[in-house]
PyMOL CGO cylinders between C-alpha atoms (Angstrom):
from pymol import cmd
from pymol.cgo import CYLINDER

trace = [
    CYLINDER, -3.28, 20.80, 30.21, -0.63, 22.76, 28.31, 0.3, 1, 1, 1, 1, 1, 1,
    CYLINDER, -0.63, 22.76, 28.31, -0.51, 22.39, 24.52, 0.3, 1, 1, 1, 1, 1, 1,
    CYLINDER, -0.51, 22.39, 24.52, 2.57, 23.69, 22.75, 0.3, 1, 1, 1, 1, 1, 1,
    CYLINDER, 2.57, 23.69, 22.75, 2.47, 24.88, 19.16, 0.3, 1, 1, 1, 1, 1, 1,
    CYLINDER, 2.47, 24.88, 19.16, 5.25, 24.95, 16.60, 0.3, 1, 1, 1, 1, 1, 1,
    CYLINDER, 5.25, 24.95, 16.60, 5.38, 26.42, 13.16, 0.3, 1, 1, 1, 1, 1, 1,
    CYLINDER, 5.38, 26.42, 13.16, 6.24, 24.14, 10.24, 0.3, 1, 1, 1, 1, 1, 1,
    CYLINDER, 6.24, 24.14, 10.24, 7.93, 24.87, 6.90, 0.3, 1, 1, 1, 1, 1, 1,
    CYLINDER, 7.93, 24.87, 6.90, 4.40, 24.93, 5.46, 0.3, 1, 1, 1, 1, 1, 1,
    CYLINDER, 4.40, 24.93, 5.46, 2.91, 28.31, 6.45, 0.3, 1, 1, 1, 1, 1, 1,
    CYLINDER, 2.91, 28.31, 6.45, -0.60, 26.86, 6.17, 0.3, 1, 1, 1, 1, 1, 1,
    CYLINDER, -0.60, 26.86, 6.17, 0.14, 24.20, 8.84, 0.3, 1, 1, 1, 1, 1, 1,
    CYLINDER, 0.14, 24.20, 8.84, 0.76, 24.39, 12.58, 0.3, 1, 1, 1, 1, 1, 1,
    CYLINDER, 0.76, 24.39, 12.58, 1.99, 21.53, 14.75, 0.3, 1, 1, 1, 1, 1, 1,
    CYLINDER, 1.99, 21.53, 14.75, 0.23, 21.05, 18.11, 0.3, 1, 1, 1, 1, 1, 1,
    CYLINDER, 0.23, 21.05, 18.11, 1.98, 19.10, 20.89, 0.3, 1, 1, 1, 1, 1, 1,
    CYLINDER, 1.98, 19.10, 20.89, -0.47, 18.04, 23.63, 0.3, 1, 1, 1, 1, 1, 1,
    CYLINDER, -0.47, 18.04, 23.63, 2.28, 16.61, 25.86, 0.3, 1, 1, 1, 1, 1, 1,
    CYLINDER, 2.28, 16.61, 25.86, 0.92, 13.07, 25.59, 0.3, 1, 1, 1, 1, 1, 1,
    CYLINDER, 0.92, 13.07, 25.59, 0.84, 10.33, 22.97, 0.3, 1, 1, 1, 1, 1, 1,
    CYLINDER, 0.84, 10.33, 22.97, -1.54, 10.94, 20.09, 0.3, 1, 1, 1, 1, 1, 1,
    CYLINDER, -1.54, 10.94, 20.09, -1.14, 7.85, 17.87, 0.3, 1, 1, 1, 1, 1, 1,
    CYLINDER, -1.14, 7.85, 17.87, 1.74, 6.06, 19.57, 0.3, 1, 1, 1, 1, 1, 1,
    CYLINDER, 1.74, 6.06, 19.57, 5.08, 5.01, 18.17, 0.3, 1, 1, 1, 1, 1, 1,
    CYLINDER, 5.08, 5.01, 18.17, 5.33, 4.36, 14.44, 0.3, 1, 1, 1, 1, 1, 1,
    CYLINDER, 5.33, 4.36, 14.44, 1.64, 5.09, 13.85, 0.3, 1, 1, 1, 1, 1, 1,
    CYLINDER, 1.64, 5.09, 13.85, 0.15, 7.98, 11.92, 0.3, 1, 1, 1, 1, 1, 1,
    CYLINDER, 0.15, 7.98, 11.92, -3.25, 8.97, 10.58, 0.3, 1, 1, 1, 1, 1, 1,
    CYLINDER, -3.25, 8.97, 10.58, -3.87, 11.42, 7.75, 0.3, 1, 1, 1, 1, 1, 1,
    CYLINDER, -3.87, 11.42, 7.75, -7.22, 13.13, 7.18, 0.3, 1, 1, 1, 1, 1, 1,
    CYLINDER, -7.22, 13.13, 7.18, -6.98, 15.10, 3.92, 0.3, 1, 1, 1, 1, 1, 1,
    CYLINDER, -6.98, 15.10, 3.92, -10.64, 16.16, 4.13, 0.3, 1, 1, 1, 1, 1, 1,
    CYLINDER, -10.64, 16.16, 4.13, -13.62, 16.43, 6.47, 0.3, 1, 1, 1, 1, 1, 1,
    CYLINDER, -13.62, 16.43, 6.47, -15.10, 13.31, 4.83, 0.3, 1, 1, 1, 1, 1, 1,
    CYLINDER, -15.10, 13.31, 4.83, -12.04, 11.25, 5.77, 0.3, 1, 1, 1, 1, 1, 1,
    CYLINDER, -12.04, 11.25, 5.77, -12.37, 12.14, 9.47, 0.3, 1, 1, 1, 1, 1, 1,
    CYLINDER, -12.37, 12.14, 9.47, -15.26, 9.78, 10.19, 0.3, 1, 1, 1, 1, 1, 1,
    CYLINDER, -15.26, 9.78, 10.19, -13.08, 7.26, 12.02, 0.3, 1, 1, 1, 1, 1, 1,
    CYLINDER, -13.08, 7.26, 12.02, -11.65, 9.76, 14.52, 0.3, 1, 1, 1, 1, 1, 1,
    CYLINDER, -11.65, 9.76, 14.52, -13.55, 11.76, 17.13, 0.3, 1, 1, 1, 1, 1, 1,
    CYLINDER, -13.55, 11.76, 17.13, -10.60, 14.16, 17.44, 0.3, 1, 1, 1, 1, 1, 1,
    CYLINDER, -10.60, 14.16, 17.44, -10.34, 14.74, 13.68, 0.3, 1, 1, 1, 1, 1, 1,
    CYLINDER, -10.34, 14.74, 13.68, -14.11, 15.36, 13.51, 0.3, 1, 1, 1, 1, 1, 1,
    CYLINDER, -14.11, 15.36, 13.51, -13.80, 17.93, 16.30, 0.3, 1, 1, 1, 1, 1, 1,
    CYLINDER, -13.80, 17.93, 16.30, -10.95, 19.69, 14.51, 0.3, 1, 1, 1, 1, 1, 1,
    CYLINDER, -10.95, 19.69, 14.51, -12.80, 19.77, 11.19, 0.3, 1, 1, 1, 1, 1, 1,
    CYLINDER, -12.80, 19.77, 11.19, -15.73, 21.38, 13.05, 0.3, 1, 1, 1, 1, 1, 1,
    CYLINDER, -15.73, 21.38, 13.05, -13.47, 24.44, 13.39, 0.3, 1, 1, 1, 1, 1, 1,
    CYLINDER, -13.47, 24.44, 13.39, -14.18, 26.63, 10.35, 0.3, 1, 1, 1, 1, 1, 1,
    CYLINDER, -14.18, 26.63, 10.35, -11.43, 26.77, 7.71, 0.3, 1, 1, 1, 1, 1, 1,
    CYLINDER, -11.43, 26.77, 7.71, -9.55, 23.63, 8.82, 0.3, 1, 1, 1, 1, 1, 1,
    CYLINDER, -9.55, 23.63, 8.82, -8.65, 21.81, 5.60, 0.3, 1, 1, 1, 1, 1, 1,
    CYLINDER, -8.65, 21.81, 5.60, -6.42, 18.89, 6.71, 0.3, 1, 1, 1, 1, 1, 1,
    CYLINDER, -6.42, 18.89, 6.71, -5.56, 17.06, 9.94, 0.3, 1, 1, 1, 1, 1, 1,
    CYLINDER, -5.56, 17.06, 9.94, -2.64, 14.71, 10.55, 0.3, 1, 1, 1, 1, 1, 1,
    CYLINDER, -2.64, 14.71, 10.55, -1.81, 12.72, 13.70, 0.3, 1, 1, 1, 1, 1, 1,
    CYLINDER, -1.81, 12.72, 13.70, 1.74, 11.66, 14.49, 0.3, 1, 1, 1, 1, 1, 1,
    CYLINDER, 1.74, 11.66, 14.49, 3.06, 9.72, 17.45, 0.3, 1, 1, 1, 1, 1, 1,
    CYLINDER, 3.06, 9.72, 17.45, 2.90, 12.71, 19.82, 0.3, 1, 1, 1, 1, 1, 1,
    CYLINDER, 2.90, 12.71, 19.82, 1.66, 15.60, 17.71, 0.3, 1, 1, 1, 1, 1, 1,
    CYLINDER, 1.66, 15.60, 17.71, -1.25, 16.90, 15.66, 0.3, 1, 1, 1, 1, 1, 1,
    CYLINDER, -1.25, 16.90, 15.66, -0.71, 18.91, 12.47, 0.3, 1, 1, 1, 1, 1, 1,
    CYLINDER, -0.71, 18.91, 12.47, -3.57, 21.13, 11.34, 0.3, 1, 1, 1, 1, 1, 1,
    CYLINDER, -3.57, 21.13, 11.34, -3.66, 22.80, 7.93, 0.3, 1, 1, 1, 1, 1, 1,
    CYLINDER, -3.66, 22.80, 7.93, -5.84, 25.83, 7.30, 0.3, 1, 1, 1, 1, 1, 1,
    CYLINDER, -5.84, 25.83, 7.30, -7.45, 27.06, 4.11, 0.3, 1, 1, 1, 1, 1, 1,
    CYLINDER, -7.45, 27.06, 4.11, -5.56, 29.68, 2.13, 0.3, 1, 1, 1, 1, 1, 1,
    CYLINDER, -5.56, 29.68, 2.13, -6.24, 33.25, 3.12, 0.3, 1, 1, 1, 1, 1, 1,
    CYLINDER, -6.24, 33.25, 3.12, -7.26, 32.49, 6.71, 0.3, 1, 1, 1, 1, 1, 1,
    CYLINDER, -7.26, 32.49, 6.71, -5.33, 33.85, 9.68, 0.3, 1, 1, 1, 1, 1, 1,
    CYLINDER, -5.33, 33.85, 9.68, -3.92, 31.63, 12.43, 0.3, 1, 1, 1, 1, 1, 1,
    CYLINDER, -3.92, 31.63, 12.43, -4.72, 34.20, 15.12, 0.3, 1, 1, 1, 1, 1, 1,
    CYLINDER, -4.72, 34.20, 15.12, -8.43, 33.49, 14.56, 0.3, 1, 1, 1, 1, 1, 1,
    CYLINDER, -8.43, 33.49, 14.56, -8.16, 29.70, 14.15, 0.3, 1, 1, 1, 1, 1, 1,
    CYLINDER, -8.16, 29.70, 14.15, -5.56, 28.77, 16.76, 0.3, 1, 1, 1, 1, 1, 1,
    CYLINDER, -5.56, 28.77, 16.76, -7.72, 29.38, 19.89, 0.3, 1, 1, 1, 1, 1, 1,
    CYLINDER, -7.72, 29.38, 19.89, -10.57, 27.23, 18.54, 0.3, 1, 1, 1, 1, 1, 1,
    CYLINDER, -10.57, 27.23, 18.54, -8.15, 24.44, 17.56, 0.3, 1, 1, 1, 1, 1, 1,
    CYLINDER, -8.15, 24.44, 17.56, -6.46, 24.53, 20.97, 0.3, 1, 1, 1, 1, 1, 1,
    CYLINDER, -6.46, 24.53, 20.97, -9.90, 24.39, 22.60, 0.3, 1, 1, 1, 1, 1, 1,
    CYLINDER, -9.90, 24.39, 22.60, -10.96, 21.36, 20.54, 0.3, 1, 1, 1, 1, 1, 1,
    CYLINDER, -10.96, 21.36, 20.54, -7.74, 19.49, 21.35, 0.3, 1, 1, 1, 1, 1, 1,
    CYLINDER, -7.74, 19.49, 21.35, -7.92, 20.36, 25.05, 0.3, 1, 1, 1, 1, 1, 1,
    CYLINDER, -7.92, 20.36, 25.05, -11.58, 19.35, 25.33, 0.3, 1, 1, 1, 1, 1, 1,
    CYLINDER, -11.58, 19.35, 25.33, -10.90, 16.05, 23.57, 0.3, 1, 1, 1, 1, 1, 1,
    CYLINDER, -10.90, 16.05, 23.57, -8.04, 15.03, 25.85, 0.3, 1, 1, 1, 1, 1, 1,
    CYLINDER, -8.04, 15.03, 25.85, -9.56, 16.32, 29.11, 0.3, 1, 1, 1, 1, 1, 1,
    CYLINDER, -9.56, 16.32, 29.11, -12.70, 14.29, 28.38, 0.3, 1, 1, 1, 1, 1, 1,
    CYLINDER, -12.70, 14.29, 28.38, -10.39, 11.28, 27.82, 0.3, 1, 1, 1, 1, 1, 1,
    CYLINDER, -10.39, 11.28, 27.82, -11.97, 10.45, 24.47, 0.3, 1, 1, 1, 1, 1, 1,
    CYLINDER, -11.97, 10.45, 24.47, -10.25, 8.03, 22.06, 0.3, 1, 1, 1, 1, 1, 1,
    CYLINDER, -10.25, 8.03, 22.06, -8.23, 9.54, 19.21, 0.3, 1, 1, 1, 1, 1, 1,
    CYLINDER, -8.23, 9.54, 19.21, -9.48, 6.84, 16.83, 0.3, 1, 1, 1, 1, 1, 1,
    CYLINDER, -9.48, 6.84, 16.83, -12.64, 4.77, 16.94, 0.3, 1, 1, 1, 1, 1, 1,
    CYLINDER, -12.64, 4.77, 16.94, -11.85, 1.17, 17.85, 0.3, 1, 1, 1, 1, 1, 1,
    CYLINDER, -11.85, 1.17, 17.85, -10.85, -1.03, 14.96, 0.3, 1, 1, 1, 1, 1, 1,
    CYLINDER, -10.85, -1.03, 14.96, -9.90, 1.87, 12.69, 0.3, 1, 1, 1, 1, 1, 1,
    CYLINDER, -9.90, 1.87, 12.69, -6.36, 2.10, 11.45, 0.3, 1, 1, 1, 1, 1, 1,
    CYLINDER, -6.36, 2.10, 11.45, -4.76, 4.38, 8.92, 0.3, 1, 1, 1, 1, 1, 1,
    CYLINDER, -4.76, 4.38, 8.92, -5.88, 3.33, 5.47, 0.3, 1, 1, 1, 1, 1, 1,
    CYLINDER, -5.88, 3.33, 5.47, -3.11, 1.92, 3.34, 0.3, 1, 1, 1, 1, 1, 1,
    CYLINDER, -3.11, 1.92, 3.34, -2.75, 2.76, -0.33, 0.3, 1, 1, 1, 1, 1, 1,
    CYLINDER, -2.75, 2.76, -0.33, -1.62, -0.46, -1.95, 0.3, 1, 1, 1, 1, 1, 1,
    CYLINDER, -1.62, -0.46, -1.95, -0.92, 1.06, -5.36, 0.3, 1, 1, 1, 1, 1, 1,
    CYLINDER, -0.92, 1.06, -5.36, 2.25, -0.36, -6.89, 0.3, 1, 1, 1, 1, 1, 1,
    CYLINDER, 2.25, -0.36, -6.89, 4.96, 1.95, -8.18, 0.3, 1, 1, 1, 1, 1, 1,
    CYLINDER, 4.96, 1.95, -8.18, 7.42, -0.65, -9.39, 0.3, 1, 1, 1, 1, 1, 1,
    CYLINDER, 7.42, -0.65, -9.39, 9.50, -3.41, -7.94, 0.3, 1, 1, 1, 1, 1, 1,
    CYLINDER, 9.50, -3.41, -7.94, 13.21, -3.34, -7.55, 0.3, 1, 1, 1, 1, 1, 1,
    CYLINDER, 13.21, -3.34, -7.55, 15.85, -5.62, -6.11, 0.3, 1, 1, 1, 1, 1, 1,
    CYLINDER, 15.85, -5.62, -6.11, 14.58, -6.59, -2.62, 0.3, 1, 1, 1, 1, 1, 1,
    CYLINDER, 14.58, -6.59, -2.62, 17.99, -5.86, -1.10, 0.3, 1, 1, 1, 1, 1, 1,
    CYLINDER, 17.99, -5.86, -1.10, 18.05, -2.34, -2.55, 0.3, 1, 1, 1, 1, 1, 1,
    CYLINDER, 18.05, -2.34, -2.55, 14.43, -1.74, -1.52, 0.3, 1, 1, 1, 1, 1, 1,
    CYLINDER, 14.43, -1.74, -1.52, 15.28, -2.84, 2.02, 0.3, 1, 1, 1, 1, 1, 1,
    CYLINDER, 15.28, -2.84, 2.02, 18.23, -0.44, 2.11, 0.3, 1, 1, 1, 1, 1, 1,
    CYLINDER, 18.23, -0.44, 2.11, 16.07, 2.45, 0.83, 0.3, 1, 1, 1, 1, 1, 1,
    CYLINDER, 16.07, 2.45, 0.83, 13.32, 1.72, 3.37, 0.3, 1, 1, 1, 1, 1, 1,
    CYLINDER, 13.32, 1.72, 3.37, 15.81, 1.61, 6.23, 0.3, 1, 1, 1, 1, 1, 1,
    CYLINDER, 15.81, 1.61, 6.23, 17.34, 4.96, 5.23, 0.3, 1, 1, 1, 1, 1, 1,
    CYLINDER, 17.34, 4.96, 5.23, 13.89, 6.54, 4.98, 0.3, 1, 1, 1, 1, 1, 1,
    CYLINDER, 13.89, 6.54, 4.98, 12.76, 5.12, 8.33, 0.3, 1, 1, 1, 1, 1, 1,
    CYLINDER, 12.76, 5.12, 8.33, 15.94, 5.99, 10.25, 0.3, 1, 1, 1, 1, 1, 1,
    CYLINDER, 15.94, 5.99, 10.25, 17.07, 9.26, 8.65, 0.3, 1, 1, 1, 1, 1, 1,
    CYLINDER, 17.07, 9.26, 8.65, 14.16, 10.87, 6.81, 0.3, 1, 1, 1, 1, 1, 1,
    CYLINDER, 14.16, 10.87, 6.81, 10.98, 10.09, 8.74, 0.3, 1, 1, 1, 1, 1, 1,
    CYLINDER, 10.98, 10.09, 8.74, 12.25, 11.44, 12.10, 0.3, 1, 1, 1, 1, 1, 1,
    CYLINDER, 12.25, 11.44, 12.10, 13.29, 14.72, 10.46, 0.3, 1, 1, 1, 1, 1, 1,
    CYLINDER, 13.29, 14.72, 10.46, 10.00, 15.04, 8.57, 0.3, 1, 1, 1, 1, 1, 1,
    CYLINDER, 10.00, 15.04, 8.57, 8.06, 14.30, 11.79, 0.3, 1, 1, 1, 1, 1, 1,
    CYLINDER, 8.06, 14.30, 11.79, 9.85, 17.25, 13.43, 0.3, 1, 1, 1, 1, 1, 1,
    CYLINDER, 9.85, 17.25, 13.43, 8.14, 19.41, 10.81, 0.3, 1, 1, 1, 1, 1, 1,
    CYLINDER, 8.14, 19.41, 10.81, 4.71, 17.88, 11.50, 0.3, 1, 1, 1, 1, 1, 1,
    CYLINDER, 4.71, 17.88, 11.50, 4.57, 15.42, 8.62, 0.3, 1, 1, 1, 1, 1, 1,
    CYLINDER, 4.57, 15.42, 8.62, 5.37, 11.94, 7.48, 0.3, 1, 1, 1, 1, 1, 1,
    CYLINDER, 5.37, 11.94, 7.48, 6.83, 10.29, 4.41, 0.3, 1, 1, 1, 1, 1, 1,
    CYLINDER, 6.83, 10.29, 4.41, 5.98, 6.83, 3.14, 0.3, 1, 1, 1, 1, 1, 1,
    CYLINDER, 5.98, 6.83, 3.14, 7.97, 4.64, 0.76, 0.3, 1, 1, 1, 1, 1, 1,
    CYLINDER, 7.97, 4.64, 0.76, 5.67, 3.59, -2.11, 0.3, 1, 1, 1, 1, 1, 1,
    CYLINDER, 5.67, 3.59, -2.11, 8.04, 1.77, -4.45, 0.3, 1, 1, 1, 1, 1, 1,
    CYLINDER, 8.04, 1.77, -4.45, 11.27, 1.60, -6.42, 0.3, 1, 1, 1, 1, 1, 1,
    CYLINDER, 11.27, 1.60, -6.42, 11.51, 1.26, -10.18, 0.3, 1, 1, 1, 1, 1, 1,
    CYLINDER, 11.51, 1.26, -10.18, 14.81, -0.60, -10.46, 0.3, 1, 1, 1, 1, 1, 1,
    CYLINDER, 14.81, -0.60, -10.46, 15.04, -0.12, -14.23, 0.3, 1, 1, 1, 1, 1, 1,
    CYLINDER, 15.04, -0.12, -14.23, 14.80, 3.67, -14.06, 0.3, 1, 1, 1, 1, 1, 1,
    CYLINDER, 14.80, 3.67, -14.06, 16.29, 4.03, -10.57, 0.3, 1, 1, 1, 1, 1, 1,
    CYLINDER, 16.29, 4.03, -10.57, 13.30, 6.07, -9.34, 0.3, 1, 1, 1, 1, 1, 1,
    CYLINDER, 13.30, 6.07, -9.34, 12.13, 5.98, -5.71, 0.3, 1, 1, 1, 1, 1, 1,
    CYLINDER, 12.13, 5.98, -5.71, 8.45, 6.85, -5.20, 0.3, 1, 1, 1, 1, 1, 1,
    CYLINDER, 8.45, 6.85, -5.20, 7.50, 8.55, -1.93, 0.3, 1, 1, 1, 1, 1, 1,
    CYLINDER, 7.50, 8.55, -1.93, 4.22, 9.88, -0.52, 0.3, 1, 1, 1, 1, 1, 1,
    CYLINDER, 4.22, 9.88, -0.52, 4.31, 12.94, 1.77, 0.3, 1, 1, 1, 1, 1, 1,
    CYLINDER, 4.31, 12.94, 1.77, 1.60, 13.46, 4.39, 0.3, 1, 1, 1, 1, 1, 1,
    CYLINDER, 1.60, 13.46, 4.39, 0.68, 15.92, 7.11, 0.3, 1, 1, 1, 1, 1, 1,
    CYLINDER, 0.68, 15.92, 7.11, 2.29, 19.35, 6.91, 0.3, 1, 1, 1, 1, 1, 1,
    CYLINDER, 2.29, 19.35, 6.91, 4.53, 18.08, 4.10, 0.3, 1, 1, 1, 1, 1, 1,
    CYLINDER, 4.53, 18.08, 4.10, 1.57, 17.52, 1.77, 0.3, 1, 1, 1, 1, 1, 1,
    CYLINDER, 1.57, 17.52, 1.77, 1.27, 20.71, -0.24, 0.3, 1, 1, 1, 1, 1, 1,
    CYLINDER, 1.27, 20.71, -0.24, 4.18, 22.40, 1.49, 0.3, 1, 1, 1, 1, 1, 1,
    CYLINDER, 4.18, 22.40, 1.49, 5.96, 24.89, -0.75, 0.3, 1, 1, 1, 1, 1, 1,
    CYLINDER, 5.96, 24.89, -0.75, 9.35, 23.53, 0.34, 0.3, 1, 1, 1, 1, 1, 1,
    CYLINDER, 9.35, 23.53, 0.34, 8.47, 19.82, -0.08, 0.3, 1, 1, 1, 1, 1, 1,
    CYLINDER, 8.47, 19.82, -0.08, 9.89, 19.70, -3.63, 0.3, 1, 1, 1, 1, 1, 1,
    CYLINDER, 9.89, 19.70, -3.63, 13.19, 21.09, -2.35, 0.3, 1, 1, 1, 1, 1, 1,
    CYLINDER, 13.19, 21.09, -2.35, 13.16, 18.56, 0.50, 0.3, 1, 1, 1, 1, 1, 1,
    CYLINDER, 13.16, 18.56, 0.50, 12.56, 15.73, -1.96, 0.3, 1, 1, 1, 1, 1, 1,
    CYLINDER, 12.56, 15.73, -1.96, 15.13, 16.77, -4.55, 0.3, 1, 1, 1, 1, 1, 1,
    CYLINDER, 15.13, 16.77, -4.55, 17.90, 18.39, -2.51, 0.3, 1, 1, 1, 1, 1, 1,
    CYLINDER, 17.90, 18.39, -2.51, 17.59, 16.43, 0.71, 0.3, 1, 1, 1, 1, 1, 1,
    CYLINDER, 17.59, 16.43, 0.71, 16.13, 12.98, 0.27, 0.3, 1, 1, 1, 1, 1, 1,
    CYLINDER, 16.13, 12.98, 0.27, 17.25, 12.36, -3.32, 0.3, 1, 1, 1, 1, 1, 1,
    CYLINDER, 17.25, 12.36, -3.32, 20.84, 13.42, -2.64, 0.3, 1, 1, 1, 1, 1, 1,
    CYLINDER, 20.84, 13.42, -2.64, 21.03, 11.31, 0.51, 0.3, 1, 1, 1, 1, 1, 1,
    CYLINDER, 21.03, 11.31, 0.51, 19.59, 8.21, -1.17, 0.3, 1, 1, 1, 1, 1, 1,
    CYLINDER, 19.59, 8.21, -1.17, 21.87, 8.63, -4.21, 0.3, 1, 1, 1, 1, 1, 1,
    CYLINDER, 21.87, 8.63, -4.21, 24.86, 8.87, -1.87, 0.3, 1, 1, 1, 1, 1, 1,
    CYLINDER, 24.86, 8.87, -1.87, 24.09, 5.64, 0.01, 0.3, 1, 1, 1, 1, 1, 1,
    CYLINDER, 24.09, 5.64, 0.01, 22.36, 3.69, -2.78, 0.3, 1, 1, 1, 1, 1, 1,
    CYLINDER, 22.36, 3.69, -2.78, 24.08, 4.23, -6.15, 0.3, 1, 1, 1, 1, 1, 1,
    CYLINDER, 24.08, 4.23, -6.15, 21.17, 2.51, -7.98, 0.3, 1, 1, 1, 1, 1, 1,
    CYLINDER, 21.17, 2.51, -7.98, 18.90, 5.47, -7.10, 0.3, 1, 1, 1, 1, 1, 1,
    CYLINDER, 18.90, 5.47, -7.10, 18.75, 8.13, -9.83, 0.3, 1, 1, 1, 1, 1, 1,
    CYLINDER, 18.75, 8.13, -9.83, 15.76, 10.20, -8.73, 0.3, 1, 1, 1, 1, 1, 1,
    CYLINDER, 15.76, 10.20, -8.73, 12.98, 10.60, -6.16, 0.3, 1, 1, 1, 1, 1, 1,
    CYLINDER, 12.98, 10.60, -6.16, 9.39, 11.40, -7.14, 0.3, 1, 1, 1, 1, 1, 1,
    CYLINDER, 9.39, 11.40, -7.14, 6.33, 12.29, -5.07, 0.3, 1, 1, 1, 1, 1, 1,
    CYLINDER, 6.33, 12.29, -5.07, 3.12, 10.33, -5.62, 0.3, 1, 1, 1, 1, 1, 1,
]
cmd.load_cgo(trace, "trace")
């Protein structure tokens, strides 16, 4: 088994590509802590590697975030070993019946037609680009009165030094161009 690695804009995160599906199309799982990994044998194995602080599964990749101050040259071999062992033993990525937990917090309601347009732009233009960097972005709401779109960044994008620039210069400008009712984008 050959596992490729790619750097991400977040220097604390590496993207691992095992050459096979991880979660499948349109599915993701985010494990922001060791405690959250209980529903995934693979996430538990990765958190067993010292100094792993976050794990994220995309359709065909795994993003691993390390603690500050640690060096990838010491962590990468152990992470590669854990991923390789998991897949060669043909273990499930997630325990049966466990799906990514959904945060149902409400961040405002806007015109359903505008919300639909925003969601489509995020799903077709933003999410694929963010996935290339080992992360994901989720639409959380639209405050129609203020024109604010609320988004949640996960994976390598969570805590990335360039995520604010991505939100303001990339996503906000694109949404404002296509949807004039959008005035700003905020992370939640």
